[in-house]
N, C-alpha and C positions, 0 to 999 in steps of 0.2 A: 329793567335797566336802572342803574344807579345814575341820578342826575348830577350835573356839575356843581349844583348848589349844595349837595349834601355829601358827595364823595370826598373822602379823605385821601391825601397823598400817601403812597406806600413806598418805603425805601427798598430798592432792589439793586443788585450788582449787574451792571451791563458789561458784557465782555465781547470781544472780537479778536481777530488774528493780530490786531495792532494796538488794542487798548483794553483797559480794565478800570472801571470806576463806579462808585456808588452814586446812584441817581434816585430822585423821587418822581414817581409817576402817578397819574390820576386815573382811576378806573373808568372815568367817564370819557376818556379820550378814545376816539376810534383808532382802528389799526393804521389807517392812512395817516392820521395826525401823529401817531406815535412813531411811524417810520420816518416821517418828515423830520421830527426832532432827533431821531437817531442818526440821520445822515450827517449832521454837523459833528457827531461824536465819533462815528466810525468811518466816515468818508465813503460809505457804500450807499448808492442811489437807492431810494425807496423801491423802485421796481426790481431791484436785484436782491433785496433782502430776504433772508429766510430766518425767522425768529423761532428759537427753541427755548422753552421755559422749563427750568428745573427747580422744583421745590425743595426746601431744606429737609434733609432726612429721608428723602425718597430717591430711588434709583430711577434712571431713565428721564425722559423729557417729553414735553408736549409741544408740538408745532402749532404756533399761532397763525392761523390763516382762516379766511372765509371768502365765499364768493362775493359778498358785498362788504368789502373792507372799508369803504367810506361810511358805512352805517353801523358795522359791528364794533361794539365797545370792548375795551379790555376787561370790563366787569364780567364778560361772558366766561372768563376763566378764573380759576381760584388763585388769585394773586395772594401772596403771603409776604410778610416783611423779610427782606434779605434773601429772596429767591434769586436765582441766577438767570439772566436773560442773555442768551448767546446769539450774536448776529453773524451769520454767514452770508457770503455772496455767492449767487448762482453763476457768476461769471468768474472763472479761474484767473483771468487776466488782471482782475482787480485785486487779487490777493497780494499781500505784502511779500516781497522777496528778501526782506531784511531778516537775517536769522535772529532768534531770541537772544537777549543779552547773556543769559545763562550759558549758551553754547560757545560764546566767544572766549578764546583763551586769553588770560590776563597775566601781565607780568607783576610779580610781587618781589619787591626789593628786600633782601635779607636785612634784619634788624641791625646786625653789626655794621653792614655797609651804610645804612641810613644814619646810624649814630656817629659815624666818622666824617660825614659831610659837614662843611662849614656853613653853608648858606641854606639852612633848613629851619623850619619852625621849632624843632627840637633844640637846635643849636642856639637859636634866639632865646628860647626859654631858659636854657642853662646860663647864658651870658647875663641875662637880666633878672635871674632868680625868680622866675614866674611859675606858678602852680606848685607842683611837687618839689621844685628846686628852690622854693622860697623857704628860708630858714624859719619863718614865722608860720609855715603852713599848718602845723598841728593846732595852733591857737585859732587861726582863721577857719579851720574845718570845724572845730568845736562851736564857734560862733554861728557858722552856717547852719549846723544842726539845730542849735538853740533857736535861731530865727524861724526855722521851719516848724518847730513845735509851737512857737508863738503864733504863726500864721494859722496853724490848724485850730488853735484855741480861739483866735479872733473871728475866724470864719465859722466857727461852731460846727466843725466837721466831726460829728460823733457817730458812732455805730448806731444804726437805726434811722438816720437822717435821710430824707429824700434829696436827690441831687441830680444835676445834668453834668455832662462833660463838654464844656464849651470848646470850640465855638458852635458846636452842634446844640440844638435845643431838643432833638429827637432822641439822642442817646441818653435815656434816663434810667434811674435805678435807685437803689438803696445802699448807703454806706454799710459795709459788712465787716470791714477790718481797718484798724488804724494802728500802725506800729512799724517796727523794723523788720526787714526781710533780708537776712544775710545772703540768701541765694541770688539776690539781684544786685547788679552793679551800682556804684555810687554810694553816697552816704545819706543818712537821715531817713525819716519815716516815709512809708508808702501808704496809699489809701486803696483798699480793696472795695470794689463796687459790684453788687449783684444787679445786673441790668434787667430791664423789663423785657427786652427782646434779645434774640441770639446774635448780638453784635460785638461780642467780647472775644477773648482769646484763650480762655481756660475755664476750668470748673472750680476755681478757688484754690488751686494748688500751684506751687512753684517748685520745679525740680522734684516732684513726688511728695512734697510736704504740704499738707492741707492748712490753709489759713482761714477759710470759711466754706460753707457748703452752698453749692449751686449746680445747675446742669451745665454740661459742656457748652462753651461758647457764650455762656451768660455771665462769666466772670472776667474782670479786668483789674489790673493794678496800675495806679497812676500816681503822680506827684501831687501834693496838696494844691498847687497852683492850677491844676487841671480840673479841679472839682468846684462847683458852685452849688451850695446848699440852699434849699428854699422849698416852697410848697408846690413842688412839681408833681402833678398828678400823672397817672399813666396815660399815654396817648389813647384817644378814644373815649376818655372820660371828661373831656373838656372840648370846647370849640377849637378847631384847627384853623388858624388864620394864615396858613401857608398860601403862597401864590399857586393857584391851580395850574398855571402854565409853566411852573418849574419842573425841570427833569434832571 
């Protein structure tokens, strides 16, 4: 068994019928300890929880259970970063009766109707010449882009530099691209990062166009202010000072 003194926290995705969030777990926790922590996240009592672990890239799942759950540690299973841990309730009466937001019909006001209303944010911007209604907007846009490039230079964000994506210190990787991406909204340069773990959103491509090479879910594009360059080693190659009671 892995002891609490040496076990490193592992990021996983905890899901239930009412919640979905990234959490960090410690392999040295027992199942009982883990279920107690999950109660505050899912609202399901430990005695009613059924835990199913699904590893990235694998079909099916594994039920986490044992006869002696107060002694069996999570290290008994092959936990891997960003695995999915689904929490179900054995009592149907505890399941949420609230339908998912995606199934709720929404009202969308036609843009022509919204544009004709007098007391809206759009009307306020037009009256006060804000944003795209500012006659000096082109000059302001050029200045903003120039400021972003200066920020990149000052922060030494160069291809090949090691970095993290604050506020997290566990989403680490290497800068793989610095430049403009016409396929993405907004103005100015983007930073492409090849992550150490599958915590990204792509494989270095945007709308089919490749900007750098990496495996699927190892790539991400962010603005310069989301990147912090430094001597960030891969997790597991340095001491982890995270709180072992964090989840």
